[in-house]
N, C-alpha and C positions, 0 to 999 in steps of 0.2 A: 598712580606712579609715573614715571618718566616714560616708560615703554607704552603704557597705554594712552597717554594724552599725545606722544609722537604718532601713535598709528592713528588714534582719532583726527589729529591735526593733518595727517596724511590723506585720511580719506575725505576729511572736509577740503582740502585742497584739490582733490582729483574732480570735484563735482563741478561742473561747468557753472560760469555766472548766470547764463539765463536761467539755470533752476533757481538759484537763490531770487533771481529777479521775481520769477513766476511766483515762488512761495509767498514772498513778502507783499506783492501786490494783491494776492489771492487772500492772505490772512489778515494783513493790515488795511487792506483796500475795502475790499469786497465782504469780508465776514465782519470785522470789527469797525470799519468806516472810521479811523483813526488818521488815515491818510487818503489823498486824493489818488485816484487810479491813473490818471492820465494829465497832459498838458503841462505848459510851464508856468502858468498863471491862472487864477478865477477870472471870470468875465465881470464878476462884481467890483474889481479893483480897476482904477485908472491906471494905466500904464505911465510911467515916469519915475522921477527920482524923489520918490515920497516915502516915507515909511510903512504905511499900509502895502504897498506894492512890494516892497523889498522883502518884507515878512513874507508875504504870500508867495513870492517867488522862491524864498528860501524852504518855505513849508511844503513847496511842490517838489522841489529838487531835493528833498531831505531821504527821500526812499533810494532814488537811483543813487546819492553819494553814499548812502551805508551799504548797499549792495556792493559797489566798487571798492570800497574801504575794508569790507569783511574778507571778500574774496583775497585782497592782496595782501590784508594784515596776516592770514593764516601762512602765506608765504614765507615773509617777513619774520614771523616767529621761528618757523622750523630754520631759517637761515641763520638768525640769531642764535638758535640753540646750538646749531652746528660749528658757529664762529667761538661760542663760549667753550664748548668741548675742546676745541683746538688750542684755545689760549690757557684752558686750565693746566695743561701738561708743560707750559713755558717755564724756563728757569728762574724768571723774574717773579713768577707767582709763588715758586717753590720758595723761593729765597726770603720774600716778604713772610711768608708763613713762619719759616724758621727763624727769621728776626723778630717775631712778637707782635707784628702789625695785626690792628684789630682786624677781626673778620668782615666788617660792614666795609672798611675802607678798601679792604683786598678785594671784595665783590663789586664795588662801585668805581674806584677809581684803576684797581689794575686789570680786573677782568673785565667788567662792564665796557669799560671806555676803550679797551683794544678790542673788544669781540664787536663792537658797533660801528669801528672805522670801514671795514668792508661792506658794510650794510648801506651806511651812510649816503654815500653816492648813489647807490641803484636806487634809494629812497627817494631822494630829491630827483631825480631822472623821471620815475614813475610818477611823481606827481605832476612834472611838465607834461607827459604823455597823457594824464588824466583829463588835461584840458581838452583833448581830442574826443574824450568820452569813449563810451563801448556802444557799438551798434545795437548789439543785443540787448543790452539795458534799456538803451533808448526806445528801441521798438517794444519791449515788453512794457513800459510804462507810458507808452506813447508821448516821450517827451521828445519836443523838438531842438535836438541839441546838433553839435558839429558833426556827429557821425551820419544821422539823418540827412543832414544837409548834403554831404560829402555824396552818399549813395542818389539822393534827388538828382545833384549835379552830373554824376556819371552816367546816370540813365537817361537824361535829356541832354546829354553831350553840352552841357555850359562848362565850357573849359575854363573861362575867367574865374568862376566859381571854386572850382576844382582846385585851380593854383593858389586862390585865395587862403582855402581851407589848409592846404599843405603848407604854404607860408605860414600861418598861424600855429601849425603843428611843430614846424621847424622852429620857430621862433620861442615856442613854451619850453621845448626840449633845450635849447640852447641857454635860455635864461634859467631854467634849472641846473645846467652844468655850470653856468657861470656862479649861480648861487652857492652850489657844492663846493666848488673852488675856492670862493672866497670865504666861506664859513668852515672849512676843513682843518684850518689852522687852530681854530677854538678847540676842536676834540683833540687834534693830534700837534702838541706844541710844536714838534720836530719839524712840521711843515710851516715855513714861514711864506707870508705872501709879498713878493716884492724884494725881497732880499736874495743875495747870491751867497 
């Protein structure tokens, strides 16, 4: 039921990201040996712009990406549920039902499209933030990401590297905001880009 799934999702959201990371690396890395337990790529491949290296990098990055996605996905689902409930009570939904509009059209074009609008911007910005990585996830998977680089720079007083990392994070968030602003008009036709 809805209440059971909401409680389950709320519990899953309360679990810290490093717990998911530890569980995934333990089960899929140490027990079943499906994915590597650390590193950005295998020493067997030659670094460069070649297909074996790219596949190997993606293979090593899979578990950290899945961990960050799962944690954020639970929050987005709960947020979408709350938005959907608020849209269900709107007059335009009731009018569409009374007018005899098909249920699947009401769900997709009336409810879904309007419920996703507030979530869309935060989703794009979160994608921008994800380029910064998560320190806990990187530590758990021994992944040499931006978070580890930042901690190393802070502990060794490497100010140019710190500034470089912050610039990368800022640019990623700004690009995420820009993409959200430019594509928002596709979801909401009332918003027009470049028109007064």
